[in-house]
C-alpha positions, 0 to 999 in steps of 0.5 A, a space after each residue: 826317479 832312478 831306474 831300478 831292476 825291479 821296475 825293469 823286471 816288471 816291464 819285461 814280465 808285462 811284455 812277455 805276458 801281454 797283460 798287467 794282471 797276469 804279470 801282477 799274478 806271476 810277480 805277486 804284486 798288486 796291479 796298481 803298483 805295476 802300473 805306477 812302475 810303468 808310468 815311472 819308466 815312461 816318465 824317465 825315458 820320456 816315451 810311451 813304452 806300452 800300447 793297451 788294446 782290447 787284445 792285450 798289451 804290446 810294446 811301442 818302438 821305444 818299448 821294444 828297445 827298452 825290452 831288449 836292453 832290460 833283458 840283457 841287464 836282468 840276465 847280467 844281474 842274475 849271472 852276477 848273483 850266481 858268480 857271487 854265490 859261487 865265489 862264497 862257496 869256493 873260498 880258497 887260501 890257508 888258515 891256521 888254527 891252534 888247539 890247546 893241548 890237554 883240552 877238549 879242543 884237541 878232540 875237535 881237530 878231526 871234526 873241524 878238518 872234516 867240516 872244512 873239507 865239506 864246506 870249503 875244500 879249497 882252504 888249506 887248514 893248518 892245525 897246531 896243538 903242539 906243546 912249547 908254544 904260547 898260542 896267544 902270542 902266535 895270534 898276537 903276532 899274526 903267525 896264527 889266525 885263531 886258537 882255542 885256548 885256556 883263558 878267561 881273563 883279558 890278554 893284551 893284543 888278543 880278543 877272547 870269546 869264552 865258549 865253554 867250561 870244561 871239568 877235569 877228570 882222573 884218567 887211570 890205567 884199566 884195572 887199577 884199584 881206586 878209592 871209593 865206588 867206581 861210579 862216584 866222584 873222587 875227592 881231590 884229597 885222594 890224589 895223595 896216594 896216586 902216581 900222576 903223569 902231568 904236563 910241566 908247570 908251564 902249562 895252565 892245567 898243571 898250575 890249576 891242579 897244583 893250586 887246588 890240590 895243594 890244600 888237600 894233597 901233595 900230588 905225586 907227579 912221577 913224570 911230566 909228559 908233553 905229548 898226548 900219544 906218549 901220555 896215553 901210552 904211559 897211562 894204559 901201560 900202568 905207569 900212572 894216572 893223569 888229569 884230563 877233560 873227559 872228552 879227550 878220553 871219550 873222543 879219541 881211541 888212544 885212551 881206549 880202556 882207561 878208567 875215568 873218574 870225576 874229581 870233586 871237593 873241589 872240582 877242577 875246571 877251566 874256560 876254553 875261549 876262542 882267541 883272535 888278534 884284536 888289531 889284525 883283520 881276519 882273512 876270508 878263509 879265516 872268517 870261513 874257518 871261524 864259522 866252522 869252528 863255532 859250529 863244531 863247538 856248538 855241536 860239542 855243547 849240544 851233545 852233552 859231553 860230561 863235564 862240559 857246560 856253557 862259559 
């Protein structure tokens, strides 16, 4: 028989109350179960621990010794639980998160930072949503902990968790005249006559647009812009339209006033996945950040943003 903390807790409660029945009530345990626990303790220590009389239950000399030790042990295990809980609440360190440019994930940077500050104030969060870097390669080499990227097919060296699919919309300068009803989706063939501001051909979004539009129109790309602030300034200044997820426009102030039209025939959409290395373990700060990131994405999904649906 091993002495466990449950038996010691029962023993201390019986001594404190002077009654098996009162202790059973407080512990919400059946009296026979408590009696069996005391019998097991007495068998283990080979000493009688309690004296039962008409006025109640009192400890023997051996029982008093066990009582003092049991109180100390129970306080220590209670403090251990407090320390463990506190440690879980105060994870410290650094975590790096990549967010795919021109995707809805770029609109998640502020919610992620705010939630990380609230839950894990001692973790330093590094956000990377810059162009010119392949995020999956940074994950694979351990230079970054995790990223939200455009990807659905397997990539060597990383694990992908598809999170959502996002539909692309035409984002145009305010006041510009576009074909058809302003509330109706715009067929992809209508892009033939619209000057476009797009990322370079190295970007997945550009490759998607080129592949789908080629059969219906020849996109008139007047500038290749790999800066979201520069892109928004160019669109609002009337230099052309761009193609983005709706949430990038609605969740950031830099596109305020721009027209947003759905595209159809066909729809342009892409899968956003959480990317982590398949051969490197996540650090404790990274595990905490992944939980926050998935919660933030869940809130994005539940808020029913236009063009976003489960993967």
